[in-house]
C-alpha positions in Angstrom: 42.3 -20.6 -41.2 45.1 -21.8 -43.4 45.0 -22.2 -47.2 47.6 -25.0 -48.3 48.6 -25.2 -52.0 45.9 -27.3 -53.7 42.3 -27.8 -52.7 42.7 -28.0 -48.9 41.8 -25.1 -46.4 42.9 -26.2 -42.8 40.2 -24.6 -40.4 38.5 -25.5 -37.3 34.9 -26.7 -37.3 33.9 -23.8 -35.3 35.3 -21.5 -37.6 33.6 -23.4 -40.6 30.1 -23.3 -38.7 30.7 -19.4 -37.9 31.6 -18.6 -41.7 28.5 -20.9 -42.8 26.0 -19.2 -40.6 27.3 -15.6 -41.2 26.5 -16.3 -44.8 23.1 -18.0 -44.1 22.1 -15.1 -42.0 22.9 -12.7 -44.7 20.8 -14.4 -47.1 17.8 -15.4 -45.2 14.7 -13.5 -44.3 14.3 -15.0 -40.6 16.1 -16.7 -38.1 14.8 -20.3 -38.6 15.4 -20.1 -42.2 18.9 -19.2 -41.7 19.5 -22.0 -39.2 18.0 -24.4 -41.5 20.1 -23.2 -44.5 23.3 -23.3 -42.5 22.5 -26.8 -41.2 21.8 -28.0 -44.8 25.1 -26.4 -46.2 27.1 -28.0 -43.2 25.6 -31.3 -44.0 26.4 -31.2 -47.5 30.1 -30.0 -47.1 30.8 -33.0 -44.3 29.1 -35.4 -46.4 31.4 -34.5 -49.3 34.6 -34.7 -46.8 33.8 -38.4 -46.1 35.9 -41.0 -47.7 34.4 -42.9 -50.6 35.6 -46.4 -49.5 32.8 -49.0 -49.7 34.5 -51.0 -47.0 33.5 -48.6 -44.1 30.2 -49.3 -42.7 28.7 -46.0 -41.4 25.6 -47.4 -39.8 25.7 -47.1 -36.1 25.0 -50.2 -34.0 21.9 -49.1 -32.2 21.1 -52.4 -30.4 24.5 -52.5 -29.1 24.1 -49.5 -26.8 20.5 -49.8 -25.7 20.6 -50.2 -22.0 
């Protein structure tokens, strides 16, 4: 993991998941709760990392791939 000047931290997805999971298991009473907490945290982090452009259509074209 590398910390750049400013607000960016260079890391891999695996390192991010490991860090989130470790914290979730530390603060949770059971395994299921820890996994749910880690999942919600990761979703919020990734949602915050998405570009804010309105020109990008994030919907998946489901009908195109139904075979």
